[in-house]
SEPA-220500 format. One line per field, with one value per residue: residue number from 1; residue in one letter; x, y negated, z negated of N, C-alpha, C in turn. Coordinates in Angstrom, 2 decimals. Atoms other than C-alpha are relative to their C-alpha. Layout:
nr <- (NUM	...)
rest <- (A	...)
nX <- (X	...)
nY <- (Y	...)
nZ <- (Z	...)
caX <- (X	...)
caY <- (Y	...)
caZ <- (Z	...)
cX <- (X	...)
cY <- (Y	...)
cZ <- (Z	...)
END
This chain:
nr <- (1	2	3	4	5	6	7	8	9	10	11	12	13	14	15	16	17	18	19	20	21	22	23	24	25	26	27	28	29	30	31	32	33	34	35	36	37	38	39	40	41	42	43	44	45	46	47	48	49	50	51	52	53	54	55	56	57	58	59	60	61	62	63	64	65	66	67	68	69	70	71	72	73	74	75	76	77	78	79	80	81	82	83	84	85	86	87	88	89	90	91	92	93	94	95	96	97	98	99	100	101	102	103	104	105	106	107	108	109	110	111	112	113	114	115	116	117	118	119	120	121	122	123	124	125	126	127	128	129	130	131	132	133	134	135	136	137	138	139	140	141	142	143	144	145	146	147	148	149	150	151	152	153	154	155	156	157	158	159	160	161	162	163	164	165	166	167	168	169	170	171	172	173	174	175	176	177	178	179	180	181	182	183	184	185	186	187	188	189	190	191	192	193	194	195	196	197	198	199	200	201	202	203	204	205	206	207	208	209	210	211	212	213	214	215	216	217	218	219	220	221	222	223	224	225	226	227	228	229	230	231	232	233	234	235	236	237	238	239	240	241	242	243	244	245	246	247	248	249	250	251	252	253	254	255	256	257	258	259	260	261	262	263	264	265	266	267	268	269	270	271	272	273	274	275	276	277	278	279	280	281	282	283	284	285	286	287	288	289	290	291	292	293)
rest <- (M	K	M	L	D	E	L	L	N	S	K	N	P	E	I	Y	D	L	K	D	E	M	K	Y	K	G	V	N	S	V	E	K	W	E	K	Y	Y	Y	S	K	D	G	F	D	C	D	G	T	I	G	K	N	Y	C	N	L	I	R	E	I	Y	R	V	L	W	D	W	E	D	I	C	Q	N	N	R	S	S	K	K	V	Y	R	Y	G	K	I	S	L	A	S	M	N	D	A	R	D	T	E	W	G	P	E	T	M	N	S	F	Y	T	T	H	K	N	W	K	H	D	I	E	T	N	L	W	D	I	F	A	G	S	V	G	R	I	G	N	M	T	L	T	C	R	G	Y	N	K	Y	F	A	Y	D	Y	W	D	I	K	I	S	R	L	Y	L	D	N	K	E	L	N	V	L	Y	V	N	C	F	F	Q	W	D	Y	V	K	P	A	P	C	G	K	K	Y	C	L	K	T	F	W	S	G	H	E	K	H	Y	L	P	G	E	K	N	D	V	I	N	Y	I	K	C	V	D	I	Y	T	K	R	R	G	L	F	L	V	G	M	L	Q	I	A	S	S	D	I	E	E	Y	K	K	I	R	E	G	I	F	L	S	K	E	I	Y	G	S	F	I	N	V	I	E	D	I	L	K	K	F	K	T	L	K	E	E	T	K	K	I	I	I	D	T	Q	K	K	I	E	Y	L	S	I)
nX <- (0.75	1.10	1.39	0.63	0.33	-1.26	-0.33	0.92	-0.26	-1.38	-0.21	-0.18	0.05	-0.04	-1.39	-0.64	-0.68	0.34	-1.24	-0.28	0.66	-1.03	-1.12	-1.23	-0.82	-0.77	-0.29	1.02	1.04	-0.56	-0.67	1.07	0.61	-0.94	0.09	1.31	0.07	-0.92	0.21	0.58	1.03	1.29	0.95	0.34	0.81	1.38	0.76	-0.17	-0.36	-1.31	-0.29	0.60	0.83	0.46	1.40	0.60	0.60	1.08	1.16	0.58	0.78	1.20	0.95	0.52	0.53	0.59	-0.84	0.09	-1.27	-0.17	0.92	0.11	-0.15	0.83	0.32	-1.18	-1.08	0.31	-1.09	-0.01	-0.33	-0.58	1.10	1.30	1.12	0.47	1.44	0.71	0.76	-0.31	-1.30	0.07	0.80	-0.85	-1.08	0.09	-1.35	-0.63	-0.78	-1.18	-0.73	-0.86	-0.71	0.36	-1.24	-1.14	-1.26	-1.16	-0.30	-0.41	-1.27	-1.04	-0.34	-0.34	-0.60	-1.09	0.37	1.00	-0.50	0.22	1.19	1.18	0.08	0.43	1.45	0.64	-0.10	0.98	1.38	0.51	0.39	1.17	1.28	0.57	-0.61	0.42	1.38	0.37	0.19	0.50	-1.02	-0.62	-0.22	-1.39	-0.56	0.10	-0.87	-1.43	-0.49	0.97	0.51	1.42	0.84	0.14	0.59	1.44	0.60	0.07	0.98	1.25	0.56	0.37	1.07	1.26	0.75	-0.73	-0.62	0.45	0.12	-1.29	-0.54	0.75	-0.03	-1.32	-0.49	-1.09	0.30	-1.20	-0.68	0.86	0.73	1.27	-0.03	0.84	1.41	0.56	0.59	-1.04	-1.30	-1.05	-1.38	-0.78	-1.34	-0.98	-0.78	0.44	-0.45	-0.24	0.74	-0.82	-1.35	0.20	-0.96	-0.13	-1.09	-0.71	-0.17	1.18	1.08	-0.22	0.25	1.44	0.61	-0.23	0.84	1.38	0.23	0.00	1.27	1.12	0.10	0.46	1.41	0.81	-0.15	0.88	1.37	0.12	0.07	1.31	1.04	-0.21	0.49	1.46	0.35	-0.26	1.01	1.33	-0.21	1.17	-0.10	-0.98	0.57	0.96	-0.80	-0.60	1.02	0.51	-1.05	-1.12	0.52	0.87	-0.54	-0.34	-1.36	-0.56	-1.25	-1.00	0.46	0.85	1.31	0.62	0.41	1.13	1.19	0.43	0.68	1.22	0.99	0.34	0.28	0.30	-1.16	-0.27	-0.92	-1.37	-0.36	-0.19	-1.25	-1.09	-0.02	-0.46	-1.43	-0.71	0.02	-0.96	-1.35	-0.26	-0.12	-1.28	-1.01	0.03	-0.99)
nY <- (0.15	-0.93	0.41	-0.47	-1.42	-0.74	-0.04	-0.89	-1.37	-0.35	-0.69	0.88	1.43	0.86	0.38	0.56	1.28	0.93	0.50	-0.84	0.58	0.72	-0.93	0.37	-1.17	0.01	-1.34	-0.25	1.02	1.28	0.59	0.37	1.22	1.10	0.37	0.66	1.26	1.02	0.16	1.27	-0.29	0.52	-1.08	-0.19	-1.20	0.26	0.52	1.45	0.38	0.55	-0.31	-1.33	-0.26	-1.39	-0.07	-1.18	0.34	0.96	-0.77	-0.58	1.08	0.27	-1.11	-0.20	1.21	0.88	1.20	0.67	0.72	0.17	0.98	-0.05	1.36	0.05	-1.35	-0.80	-0.01	-0.03	0.45	-0.58	1.05	-0.39	-0.16	-0.19	-0.22	-1.36	-0.01	-0.70	1.07	0.10	0.64	1.39	0.74	0.24	0.95	0.30	0.38	-0.90	-1.05	-0.37	-1.18	0.14	-1.15	0.01	-0.09	0.21	-0.66	0.89	0.57	-1.05	-0.56	1.02	0.14	-1.27	-0.82	-0.88	-0.70	-1.02	-1.03	0.24	-0.69	0.78	1.13	-0.56	-0.18	1.32	0.69	-0.60	0.16	1.37	0.13	-0.84	0.69	0.20	1.17	1.17	0.39	1.36	0.91	1.29	0.95	0.80	-0.87	-0.15	1.19	-0.13	-1.01	0.04	-1.35	-0.84	-1.13	0.09	0.07	1.40	0.74	-0.25	0.54	1.47	0.59	-0.74	-0.44	1.20	0.67	-0.65	-0.42	-0.98	-1.05	-1.36	-0.10	-0.20	-1.31	-1.07	0.14	-0.29	-1.26	0.39	-0.57	-0.39	1.17	0.62	-0.92	0.61	0.82	-0.59	0.35	-0.86	0.78	0.55	-0.65	0.79	-0.25	-1.17	0.40	-1.03	-0.22	0.81	1.39	0.50	1.25	1.11	-0.11	-0.53	-1.05	-1.07	0.27	-1.23	-0.93	-0.87	0.77	-0.05	-1.38	-0.24	0.84	-0.66	-1.20	0.47	0.46	-1.20	-0.70	0.87	0.18	-1.28	-0.23	0.94	-0.39	-1.15	0.49	0.76	-0.95	-0.64	0.93	0.21	-1.20	0.10	1.08	-0.46	-1.00	0.62	1.30	0.38	-0.76	0.71	1.28	-0.31	-0.21	1.29	0.87	-0.54	-0.24	0.94	1.36	-0.03	0.54	-1.12	-0.03	-1.34	-0.21	-0.67	-0.40	-1.18	0.50	0.58	-1.11	-0.68	0.84	-0.10	-1.29	0.02	0.97	-0.22	-1.42	-0.37	0.19	-1.07	-1.01	0.40	1.05	-0.64	-0.75	0.98	0.52	-1.06	-0.21	1.14	-0.19	-1.05	0.52	0.98	-0.73	-0.68	0.95	0.28	1.00)
nZ <- (1.25	0.13	0.02	1.23	-0.08	0.13	1.42	0.70	-0.43	0.31	1.26	1.16	-0.39	1.18	0.31	-1.20	0.26	-1.08	-0.60	-1.18	-1.17	-0.75	-0.20	0.72	0.26	1.23	0.52	1.02	0.00	0.42	-1.16	-0.95	0.54	-0.22	-1.42	-0.14	0.75	-0.53	-1.43	-0.42	-1.01	0.44	0.30	1.40	0.11	0.39	-1.12	-0.15	-1.36	-0.30	-1.40	-0.07	1.18	0.11	-0.38	0.61	1.28	-0.26	-0.46	1.21	0.63	-0.82	0.12	1.35	0.62	-1.01	-0.04	-1.29	-0.23	-1.45	-0.59	-1.45	-0.52	-1.20	-0.45	-0.35	0.99	1.42	0.86	1.33	0.96	1.29	0.93	-0.61	0.91	0.23	-0.29	1.06	0.65	1.44	0.18	-0.45	0.98	1.17	-0.34	-1.43	-0.39	-0.93	0.63	-0.78	0.46	1.17	0.55	1.42	0.79	-0.88	0.36	0.12	1.32	0.93	-0.46	0.19	1.41	0.64	-1.06	0.43	1.24	-0.29	-0.89	-1.43	-0.50	0.38	-0.93	-1.28	0.13	0.09	-1.29	-0.90	0.48	-0.23	-1.40	-0.27	-0.17	1.31	0.63	-0.78	0.25	-0.38	1.12	-0.47	-0.46	1.02	1.16	0.41	0.65	1.44	0.60	-0.27	-0.22	-0.71	0.78	-0.29	1.20	0.38	-1.10	-0.07	1.21	0.01	-0.91	-0.12	1.27	0.75	-0.76	0.37	-1.19	-0.82	0.82	-0.37	-1.45	-0.65	0.38	-0.66	-1.46	-0.55	0.55	0.89	1.33	0.73	0.57	1.01	0.88	0.40	1.20	1.06	-0.17	-1.03	-1.07	-0.85	0.10	0.64	-0.43	0.43	-0.44	-0.30	1.22	1.13	0.00	-1.35	-0.23	0.49	-0.56	-1.35	-0.33	1.00	0.91	0.33	-1.10	-0.07	-0.62	-1.45	-0.44	0.07	-1.04	-1.29	-0.04	-0.15	-1.38	-0.83	0.17	-0.34	-1.45	-0.55	0.35	-0.77	-1.40	-0.25	-0.02	-1.25	-1.12	0.05	-0.45	-1.43	-0.69	0.00	-0.92	-1.36	-0.32	-0.01	0.62	0.80	1.25	0.82	0.45	1.04	1.21	0.35	0.58	1.25	0.99	-0.01	0.19	1.18	1.25	0.87	0.54	-0.15	0.71	-0.84	-1.33	0.16	0.41	-1.19	-0.87	0.66	-0.14	-1.40	-0.18	0.81	-0.49	-1.41	-0.12	-1.38	-0.86	-0.93	0.53	-0.31	0.95	1.30	-0.04	0.09	1.37	0.90	-0.30	0.57	1.45	0.35	-0.20	1.04	1.27	-0.01	0.45	1.44	0.41)
caX <- (158.51	155.88	152.20	149.79	148.63	152.27	152.85	149.76	150.77	154.37	155.81	155.55	154.39	154.19	158.01	158.66	161.17	159.87	163.47	163.62	161.31	164.42	166.76	169.18	172.05	173.81	175.37	172.72	169.69	171.78	173.92	170.79	169.25	172.40	172.23	168.56	168.97	171.93	170.70	169.76	167.07	164.24	162.67	160.83	159.35	156.23	155.23	156.26	156.58	160.11	161.91	160.87	158.15	156.80	153.58	153.04	152.44	150.37	148.13	147.65	146.54	144.11	142.52	142.16	141.37	139.99	142.88	142.49	146.07	145.56	144.02	142.78	144.13	142.50	141.47	145.01	147.02	146.94	149.00	149.95	150.06	151.96	148.69	145.09	141.67	140.32	136.87	135.63	132.87	133.74	137.37	136.57	133.92	136.56	139.26	138.63	142.21	144.54	146.43	149.90	152.31	154.28	156.95	155.94	159.24	162.57	166.06	168.36	168.05	168.28	171.11	173.08	172.99	173.46	175.35	178.29	176.35	173.86	174.57	174.80	172.01	169.54	170.43	169.90	166.41	165.59	166.81	164.57	161.51	161.30	160.85	157.82	154.26	153.31	155.51	153.76	150.58	148.70	148.68	147.20	149.12	151.59	152.05	155.87	156.37	155.55	158.38	162.15	162.57	160.90	159.25	155.66	154.38	155.06	154.06	150.65	150.02	150.73	148.46	145.87	145.49	145.36	142.68	139.15	137.68	140.42	141.52	139.43	138.84	142.51	143.57	140.79	140.89	144.64	145.06	147.17	146.15	149.69	150.71	147.93	145.96	142.34	141.94	140.44	137.21	136.75	135.85	139.19	142.78	145.80	149.56	151.57	155.24	158.13	160.05	159.39	159.58	159.57	156.97	159.56	162.80	162.74	165.88	166.21	168.39	169.41	170.69	167.75	165.37	166.90	166.80	163.16	162.26	163.81	161.96	158.69	159.03	159.86	156.75	154.45	155.30	154.84	151.51	150.12	151.54	149.69	146.47	147.04	147.62	144.46	142.33	143.90	143.11	139.48	139.33	140.84	138.29	135.24	135.69	132.12	132.70	135.80	133.94	131.24	133.87	135.58	132.36	131.29	134.64	137.40	135.20	133.44	133.94	134.62	137.70	139.91	142.77	144.50	144.32	142.81	140.00	139.31	139.20	136.91	134.55	134.51	133.53	130.94	129.25	129.29	127.62	126.93	130.46	131.43	133.32	136.41	136.37	135.96	138.87	141.11	140.14	140.71	144.05	145.10	144.07	146.18	149.25	148.91	148.42	151.64	153.62	154.58	156.46)
caY <- (-57.82	-55.45	-55.79	-55.23	-51.85	-50.73	-51.66	-49.78	-46.68	-46.75	-44.76	-46.56	-49.96	-51.30	-51.37	-52.65	-55.51	-58.45	-59.56	-56.69	-58.69	-60.65	-57.63	-59.05	-56.62	-55.66	-52.72	-53.10	-55.24	-57.93	-58.48	-58.49	-61.11	-63.27	-63.14	-64.11	-66.87	-68.62	-68.22	-71.36	-69.66	-71.11	-67.71	-67.27	-63.92	-65.56	-66.98	-70.60	-72.33	-72.94	-72.40	-68.79	-67.53	-64.20	-63.71	-60.28	-61.67	-64.55	-61.99	-60.29	-63.63	-64.11	-60.68	-60.53	-64.17	-65.64	-68.08	-70.62	-71.53	-71.55	-74.47	-74.22	-77.38	-76.69	-73.71	-72.62	-73.32	-72.67	-74.22	-72.47	-74.78	-74.63	-74.97	-74.01	-73.77	-70.57	-69.70	-68.39	-70.50	-69.69	-70.73	-73.91	-74.86	-74.59	-76.51	-78.14	-78.12	-76.53	-73.34	-72.25	-69.31	-68.75	-66.30	-65.27	-64.16	-65.23	-63.76	-66.78	-68.28	-65.05	-63.66	-66.90	-66.96	-63.24	-61.99	-60.43	-59.02	-56.71	-53.42	-53.54	-51.01	-53.23	-56.26	-54.04	-53.12	-56.73	-58.11	-55.63	-56.09	-59.88	-59.29	-57.00	-57.91	-57.55	-60.55	-62.92	-64.90	-68.06	-71.06	-74.53	-77.32	-79.21	-76.25	-76.07	-79.59	-78.38	-75.89	-75.78	-72.00	-69.18	-66.97	-66.11	-65.70	-69.36	-70.59	-68.91	-70.06	-73.76	-74.30	-71.54	-70.12	-73.64	-74.57	-73.81	-73.56	-71.43	-69.22	-66.12	-66.86	-67.10	-63.99	-61.83	-63.21	-62.77	-59.52	-61.00	-58.66	-57.54	-61.08	-61.81	-60.28	-60.77	-63.57	-62.59	-64.40	-62.03	-64.86	-65.79	-64.67	-65.77	-65.73	-62.49	-63.49	-61.50	-61.98	-63.43	-67.22	-67.62	-70.39	-72.51	-71.25	-70.81	-68.66	-65.26	-65.46	-61.82	-59.14	-56.91	-59.71	-59.70	-55.92	-55.75	-58.62	-56.82	-53.62	-55.54	-57.20	-53.84	-52.17	-55.18	-55.70	-51.98	-51.85	-55.00	-53.85	-50.53	-52.39	-54.81	-51.90	-50.16	-53.26	-53.85	-50.26	-50.78	-54.08	-52.42	-49.62	-51.77	-55.48	-55.88	-53.16	-55.00	-58.33	-56.70	-55.55	-58.94	-60.80	-58.45	-57.95	-60.34	-63.44	-62.49	-63.85	-60.37	-59.93	-56.95	-55.46	-53.66	-52.57	-49.28	-51.16	-53.00	-49.78	-48.13	-51.11	-50.95	-47.27	-47.95	-50.94	-49.77	-46.38	-46.50	-47.04	-45.05	-41.82	-43.19	-46.27	-44.14	-41.98	-45.02	-46.37	-43.05	-42.52	-46.02	-45.29	-42.11	-43.89	-46.74	-44.31	-42.58	-45.76	-46.44	-49.15)
caZ <- (-75.48	-76.83	-76.12	-79.01	-77.74	-77.45	-81.08	-82.26	-80.29	-81.52	-84.42	-87.78	-86.43	-90.00	-90.21	-86.68	-86.92	-84.89	-84.38	-81.88	-79.63	-78.63	-78.68	-81.25	-81.70	-84.92	-86.70	-89.41	-90.27	-91.96	-88.87	-86.71	-89.04	-88.76	-84.95	-85.16	-87.77	-86.14	-82.58	-80.70	-78.63	-80.76	-81.55	-84.85	-85.92	-87.36	-83.97	-84.49	-81.14	-79.87	-76.58	-77.17	-79.48	-80.69	-78.79	-80.37	-83.84	-82.44	-80.72	-84.09	-85.56	-82.67	-83.01	-86.79	-87.58	-84.33	-84.19	-81.38	-80.46	-76.69	-74.82	-71.25	-69.59	-66.29	-64.20	-63.49	-66.65	-70.38	-73.15	-76.37	-79.39	-82.69	-84.64	-83.98	-85.56	-87.07	-85.76	-89.10	-90.63	-94.25	-93.87	-91.98	-94.52	-97.25	-95.39	-92.04	-90.83	-88.34	-89.13	-88.06	-88.42	-91.61	-92.79	-96.29	-97.83	-96.35	-96.45	-96.46	-99.96	-101.93	-99.81	-100.00	-103.80	-104.51	-101.47	-103.34	-106.30	-104.59	-102.83	-99.02	-98.51	-100.38	-98.26	-95.20	-96.42	-97.21	-93.87	-92.06	-94.26	-93.75	-90.00	-90.34	-89.36	-93.03	-93.85	-91.44	-91.94	-91.04	-93.34	-93.20	-91.53	-93.69	-96.04	-96.06	-97.36	-100.86	-101.30	-101.56	-101.52	-99.62	-102.22	-101.40	-104.97	-105.78	-102.34	-102.33	-105.89	-105.34	-102.37	-102.48	-105.98	-107.42	-104.87	-106.12	-102.63	-101.08	-104.00	-103.23	-99.56	-98.63	-100.53	-99.09	-95.56	-95.13	-97.08	-99.91	-102.75	-103.60	-104.52	-106.99	-109.83	-110.90	-113.42	-116.83	-115.91	-112.97	-110.59	-109.05	-108.50	-110.48	-110.00	-110.17	-110.11	-108.69	-111.95	-115.38	-115.46	-111.69	-111.83	-113.67	-112.09	-108.30	-108.06	-109.73	-112.80	-113.17	-110.82	-111.73	-110.71	-107.23	-106.94	-108.05	-105.70	-102.71	-103.62	-103.98	-100.57	-98.99	-100.44	-100.05	-96.37	-95.67	-97.47	-95.89	-92.55	-92.81	-93.56	-90.68	-88.31	-89.52	-88.98	-85.56	-84.59	-85.60	-83.70	-80.62	-80.80	-81.56	-82.21	-83.49	-86.07	-87.28	-87.43	-89.53	-92.05	-91.94	-92.69	-95.47	-97.20	-96.10	-96.12	-99.33	-102.85	-104.25	-106.44	-105.65	-107.62	-104.75	-101.12	-102.29	-104.05	-100.79	-98.76	-101.31	-101.09	-97.28	-97.37	-100.08	-98.43	-94.80	-94.64	-90.91	-89.61	-86.57	-87.24	-85.50	-87.73	-90.86	-89.78	-89.29	-92.73	-94.49	-92.71	-93.76	-97.33	-97.43	-96.05	-98.55	-101.44	-100.42	-101.12	-104.71	-106.59)
cX <- (-1.20	-1.35	-0.63	-0.32	1.25	0.40	-0.86	0.23	1.42	0.08	0.29	-0.02	0.09	1.43	0.74	0.56	-0.24	1.23	0.37	-0.70	1.00	1.28	1.30	0.75	0.75	0.23	-0.98	-1.00	0.52	0.68	-1.01	-0.68	0.91	-0.02	-1.29	0.00	0.85	-0.10	-0.62	-1.11	-1.40	-1.02	-0.22	-0.97	-1.47	-0.85	0.07	0.52	1.40	0.24	-0.51	-0.89	-0.51	-1.49	-0.71	-0.68	-1.12	-1.25	-0.68	-0.85	-1.31	-1.06	-0.65	-0.70	-0.56	0.74	0.01	1.24	0.24	-1.06	0.04	0.05	-0.84	-0.21	1.22	1.07	-0.54	1.21	-0.15	0.51	0.56	-1.11	-1.30	-1.07	-0.24	-1.51	-0.78	-0.68	0.39	1.31	-0.04	-0.87	0.86	1.09	-0.02	1.35	0.50	0.90	1.17	0.73	0.92	0.66	-0.17	1.23	1.19	1.29	1.06	0.35	0.51	1.37	1.15	0.48	0.46	0.73	0.98	-0.34	-0.96	0.55	-0.43	-1.29	-1.28	-0.15	-0.50	-1.52	-0.72	0.00	-0.98	-1.42	-0.55	-0.42	-1.23	-1.29	-0.65	0.58	-0.37	-1.47	-0.27	-0.17	-0.36	1.14	0.53	0.42	1.43	0.58	0.02	1.14	1.45	0.55	-1.10	-0.35	-1.53	-0.88	-0.25	-0.71	-1.52	-0.70	-0.23	-1.10	-1.34	-0.61	-0.43	-1.13	-1.31	-0.74	0.67	0.53	-0.38	-0.01	1.34	0.57	-0.71	0.13	1.33	0.71	1.19	-0.08	1.23	0.63	-0.78	-0.55	-1.32	0.15	-0.91	-1.48	-0.69	-0.57	1.03	1.28	0.98	1.37	0.55	1.42	0.90	0.87	-0.47	0.61	0.19	-0.72	0.77	1.40	-0.08	0.92	0.02	1.23	0.84	0.07	-1.22	-1.20	0.10	-0.33	-1.50	-0.74	0.14	-0.89	-1.47	-0.30	-0.03	-1.35	-1.18	-0.17	-0.42	-1.49	-0.91	0.08	-0.89	-1.45	-0.26	-0.17	-1.36	-1.10	0.13	-0.49	-1.53	-0.45	0.20	-1.04	-1.38	0.10	-1.19	-0.01	0.99	-0.59	-1.02	0.72	0.59	-1.00	-0.42	1.03	1.02	-0.44	-0.95	0.70	0.30	1.45	0.49	1.35	1.10	-0.59	-0.94	-1.40	-0.77	-0.53	-1.19	-1.28	-0.52	-0.81	-1.32	-1.09	-0.46	-0.17	-0.17	1.15	0.17	1.02	1.46	0.49	0.27	1.33	1.20	0.14	0.55	1.48	0.85	0.09	1.05	1.43	0.37	0.19	1.35	1.15	-0.12	1.06	0.17)
cY <- (0.96	-0.69	0.61	1.49	0.88	0.13	1.03	1.46	0.46	0.73	-1.02	-1.49	-0.95	-0.41	-0.49	-1.37	-0.93	-0.68	0.80	-0.49	-0.76	0.81	-0.47	1.27	-0.15	1.41	0.37	-1.17	-1.37	-0.70	-0.43	-1.30	-1.20	-0.45	-0.77	-1.40	-1.10	-0.16	-1.37	0.19	-0.43	1.05	0.10	1.18	-0.28	-0.61	-1.50	-0.32	-0.59	0.22	1.39	0.17	1.43	0.07	1.19	-0.34	-1.02	0.72	0.68	-1.04	-0.24	1.07	0.03	-1.23	-1.01	-1.33	-0.59	-0.85	-0.27	-0.95	0.12	-1.43	-0.23	1.44	0.89	0.06	-0.01	-0.48	0.62	-1.04	0.57	0.31	0.24	0.18	1.50	0.00	0.85	-1.05	-0.18	-0.71	-1.46	-0.85	-0.39	-1.03	-0.21	-0.52	0.96	0.97	0.38	1.17	-0.30	1.33	-0.04	0.02	-0.08	0.55	-0.98	-0.39	1.06	0.58	-0.97	-0.04	1.29	0.95	1.04	0.84	1.17	0.98	-0.25	0.63	-0.74	-1.23	0.47	0.21	-1.34	-0.72	0.58	-0.30	-1.39	-0.21	0.80	-0.81	-0.28	-1.18	-1.29	-0.31	-1.35	-0.83	-1.38	-0.97	-0.86	0.78	-0.03	-1.20	0.11	0.79	-0.09	1.37	0.89	1.26	-0.09	-0.08	-1.45	-0.79	0.18	-0.60	-1.50	-0.56	0.72	0.42	-1.18	-0.78	0.75	0.56	1.15	1.20	1.40	0.17	0.29	1.39	1.11	-0.05	0.45	1.17	-0.21	0.63	0.43	-1.16	-0.68	1.08	-0.67	-0.80	0.64	-0.30	0.84	-0.72	-0.61	0.82	-0.91	0.53	1.30	-0.23	1.20	0.31	-0.98	-1.40	-0.60	-1.30	-1.21	-0.01	0.69	1.18	1.08	-0.23	1.21	0.90	0.91	-0.71	0.07	1.39	0.30	-0.80	0.66	1.24	-0.37	-0.40	1.18	0.72	-0.86	-0.17	1.29	0.17	-0.94	0.32	1.17	-0.45	-0.81	0.93	0.69	-0.91	-0.31	1.19	-0.01	-1.06	0.42	1.02	-0.61	-1.33	-0.42	0.74	-0.69	-1.30	0.21	0.21	-1.32	-0.90	0.49	0.15	-1.14	-1.45	-0.09	-0.65	1.12	-0.10	1.43	0.10	0.62	0.27	1.20	-0.40	-0.56	1.11	0.74	-0.81	0.01	1.27	0.05	-0.86	0.26	1.49	0.46	-0.26	1.19	0.96	-0.38	-1.07	0.58	0.74	-0.94	-0.51	1.03	0.31	-1.12	0.13	1.02	-0.51	-1.02	0.68	0.70	-0.91	-0.21	-1.04	0.07)
cZ <- (-0.02	0.18	-1.25	0.06	-0.08	-1.46	-0.72	0.35	-0.30	-1.35	-1.11	0.36	-1.18	-0.37	1.24	-0.33	1.19	0.60	1.24	1.26	0.87	0.17	-0.65	-0.37	-1.31	-0.50	-1.11	0.02	-0.40	1.18	1.05	-0.47	0.26	1.46	0.26	-0.62	0.63	1.51	0.30	1.04	-0.43	-0.38	-1.50	-0.09	-0.32	1.11	0.17	1.40	0.06	1.48	0.33	-1.22	0.06	0.30	-0.64	-1.32	0.18	0.49	-1.18	-0.73	0.76	-0.20	-1.38	-0.57	1.00	0.10	1.41	0.25	1.47	0.53	1.52	0.53	1.25	0.46	0.18	-1.08	-1.43	-0.77	-1.38	-0.99	-1.30	-1.00	0.76	-1.07	-0.18	0.16	-1.01	-0.86	-1.46	-0.25	0.38	-0.93	-1.21	0.31	1.51	0.48	1.07	-0.76	0.91	-0.62	-1.17	-0.34	-1.51	-0.92	0.95	-0.61	-0.48	-1.44	-0.97	0.37	-0.25	-1.45	-0.68	0.92	-0.51	-1.23	0.22	1.04	1.45	0.50	-0.36	0.88	1.37	0.01	0.05	1.34	1.01	-0.41	0.28	1.45	0.38	0.16	-1.35	-0.76	0.72	-0.25	0.65	-1.25	0.52	0.29	-1.15	-1.23	-0.50	-0.73	-1.52	-0.64	0.44	0.34	0.55	-0.79	0.01	-1.25	-0.41	1.09	0.05	-1.22	0.10	0.90	0.02	-1.33	-0.86	0.67	-0.23	1.21	0.74	-0.78	0.48	1.51	0.67	-0.28	0.76	1.51	0.58	-0.71	-0.95	-1.39	-0.78	-0.77	-1.10	-0.93	-0.38	-1.28	-1.06	0.15	1.06	1.20	0.96	-0.15	-0.73	0.40	-0.59	0.51	0.28	-1.21	-1.06	0.07	1.37	0.28	-0.48	0.62	1.36	0.32	-1.07	-0.87	-0.33	1.23	0.15	0.61	1.52	0.54	0.02	1.07	1.38	0.13	0.16	1.44	0.96	-0.07	0.45	1.51	0.69	-0.22	0.78	1.48	0.37	0.10	1.26	1.19	0.02	0.50	1.49	0.82	0.07	1.00	1.45	0.45	0.14	-0.76	-0.87	-1.33	-0.95	-0.54	-1.12	-1.35	-0.48	-0.71	-1.38	-1.10	-0.05	-0.15	-1.18	-1.20	-1.01	-0.46	0.03	-0.71	0.84	1.39	-0.10	-0.44	1.18	0.90	-0.59	0.15	1.44	0.21	-0.78	0.63	1.43	0.26	1.45	0.96	0.94	-0.58	0.27	-0.96	-1.38	-0.04	-0.13	-1.43	-0.98	0.22	-0.59	-1.51	-0.44	0.12	-1.08	-1.35	-0.12	-0.47	-1.51	-0.33	-1.51)
END
């Protein structure tokens, strides 16, 4: 399994498929996903605890959000837990609960219902994109009980966008800007659905809805993955510099329209960042600008 520094030093870490942590084999991403999904080894890309678990993504949660999922039982042993507290005062003030790993968009439901209607190459893209670091997040305990299908636009809306205390905090803290849009009042975020009418109909109703959804997940996971990698690089270089950005931007009540808006605000508000940090931020900005949808 990869260590975090190996991931950051690898080529295109934003599209690394976390299913590769368990070396699932397949002629394409769909076959690899099937080996992963139907395996009985207990491995989950988002870091959920089973017989095996993805420590790489859990380490990302620990670095970026001070996630406390490890308990020191005694001097010689540690135990890793399914859930843990987040050591960020703003988040704990809003919701004093435990947080656990979550896969944002999932492959199974869409593929099951549209398997024979969509081109193979699109399913291949989709099966790979759902395993990326940009498709993984932390969410509060008990979250999954609210939802029948795995579409992140509806999921984030029901528990976070409809929550006055967590609306802005959750989106900013966990880099969720692609899945929302600024509300007309300018003080909160509101739902941006994958397809028209999704808030009333969980499953896509048209072939074009499925195609556009797959393209969205591909771009969104790449873009969020690039941003995650950039912030991890800053944290690896100077953790205090990253914490300063986190406190001033990601834990703020500012409303942002895109990742680029966030990056521009970082560069505007923090004039004394180290040159290495500035370089990482500007490089991240260029890579994100290169993506289009």
